[in-house]
Steps between C-alpha positions, in 0.01 A plus 500: 500500500138428584415527133759235418358276767153542357632403160582165653133447569466348156739233622394457856162644584405606848700720730729209591744610238361841419634592843777244511339272756624181346843606614391524863672284762349155520340371817351160581153462353218356705191334361281553801360833609383664818194721477510833678200733465552869570272802476137571579224528244217748506240232565582147605231244569558305822487124447564208735640177357469233769763222507372215284408184687760234424748728326768380742494174302610682184825668403332837447311734732205563273338769713821701531559489123143622435538785748839606357354500148209721601721742693740527207216628281484813714123465544490281812621513857534179699310454828658265752321163491750295700367227725175451312385151404268542202459323168283540190210315666495720811211738560704763681356750742586816307436747785849451655656556158311826465639599838850422373435738211486239222279564198559150363604160636662206321484147641622174352670164531783294356456121490769253403382246240649168387785524251645820644214721384308758702144628514488876562167667577403848611201730557468877500269686738373858487522589868307826471203350314532157663499336156665188362684616186585152377823310469692242299683171535811364328634145483869557433849361531733616776692701240187706426413599857628854448307523174183397685560780752554753220182384323309535824634853542389580143148375575482708819641811329248480216202429727575807711630746239322384185834486315720205410790420728850428373643282774493177296706658225877466459809716482809455287827664596875468454776459758875519473738315728862533398504414132179299519175651374167333576149558370247418771125441502332555837165557667372857507644542850843387381486162674511154343763616250633258238784548252383508139847564357855534631787644297852638543393792277241773567127437467277807466154625402268206583147550367202269558280369224132594548412144604779487760652187350806652333769757570687694236838630613844608385801279562865587442619137507620522138695815596239724338139582589262239359124463563359165612149377581489263798222258598475539877342158568730286286819708500520469123594811310541620145704766331287797389742769386870459423557746220813694423575753773298512820162341572329630810193624693234239406136594566199273436192633329177459704373226268826304531550483123783751468809616686648847459880522527787744464746403226810666361520277191469799266723737692359695794263345754144500366172329583383191313223246541521125449244223502513329840621185325786690337574585138598817319456818706300799374648842574277741693714812544704682239681761707866590519471488879517217751154340547469229764298352789169441315186409692153445354192686613244261657273520195789408270445811287807695614862459608672715760876523470810698598681721251761775509361662182432817699855518631456296820324173590124551515194276464296508179192325362428384148255266330576129529581495129745790526455853366513839665589508869356722772716606793348395835748616768596864549602513868874464532771440244543122534200264507525127423346153565127558437237251615126543447216399734243250375230767472729721293460794736839505672863477396781428744854590402843589634608864499841638580475747785830666581749218482253227591225298336151501651168331429217723373141442388332709231126533439482452124183706464598807701878468468538544878820342630528369858838414654465169684839464668774711651771243436775548242542156349163383362462297182273273295144574623229250411125522566300228671230372262224687690696825472485568876863417589845536348811293549842656444864449588681752716820576682392656826742386763516160334391322187126446511187425312216722614130516438310823537150633470456757225494785750823377657341478847543126554832344405604141556860389492542155351862465603750242604791573726725598213538459128477677170136474397384653174252508213166409662204422275149438640323218323138491381197335653522122485230241442568267794185296451217447745 
């Protein structure tokens, strides 16, 4: 039975149909999310984000968004800064903040400008060393207030950790409400969600282009799986793959020039590659098995994919041009949905444990596999572009999107009150300008 369900993966990638989830009872879908952080990390840096002067004049609480972003990373712990009146020009007495246990302090302001725009400014302080660590300012529209907060959080994260933050990136995901399927694009915390596509037929497998401007996905609106490429800003889309049989599991190459897909045009489900603009596909695998769910390595030299050529679904790796494949997963008898971190060191995937499906992370050098969850309904993991967090869908009590650190210690539920929420994909870094 499970084998038969896996054979459907050439038609409908992801565990949504592999495990029959598209047949689950429909619940109302919600676009907005509530962030709940659970767990304690090994080391968390205490940081105080004082309420921004003037933020009551805006529709967004900038300081609260910054603090939530930093806490969600798993590396920071918020220190209560309520009641403080500080802005980016203040020269704060840092001794009381040391007494509160803060290592860093963020101050700032929000100023309403003519024409409905806002000026957002902030400054970061090293409390321990009593040093000004710099800051930034943004002149933005009201619609971009959350983006300004996320960009500020990215600046703070990088200044303190030396690594790029991912808070100003975006998520794509799919919801189902009754017979209505919607593809959403949202902030990295799940807020500010906007519908990119709505359809009475399933939408699955969204995958971001490397520049974050386009989404490839599979739509069943023509009563068969067809691959489209969608411009997120304009809403325009184009048909990429509508060959005989099924067309599924699109995956962009790192340079954005090619898209790997699963096609059954020549019989069984096999891997092909197309130019990103379309055209005739080139076949990559020549097996008698089911090969599906391709994903490129970050250097573009390899493709990881799922195949049952060994008797059960496992993850393999081959060169980007095809050829001999090397088996990657050996723990368990059912491993699907690979995603690779930006540094190429880690692979997240879904493994069947007992009768459930759980998120795991594998060190690609040592082969060590770490179970991340104890839930039984995980699917569709996707790495943040800095490789420090994962987003995945799960059924644990209720339908949820979750983020987690790679050790599983800090998990954040990005969940509405109810709804069927599936297929998350974490977008790349964006060039938002100065």
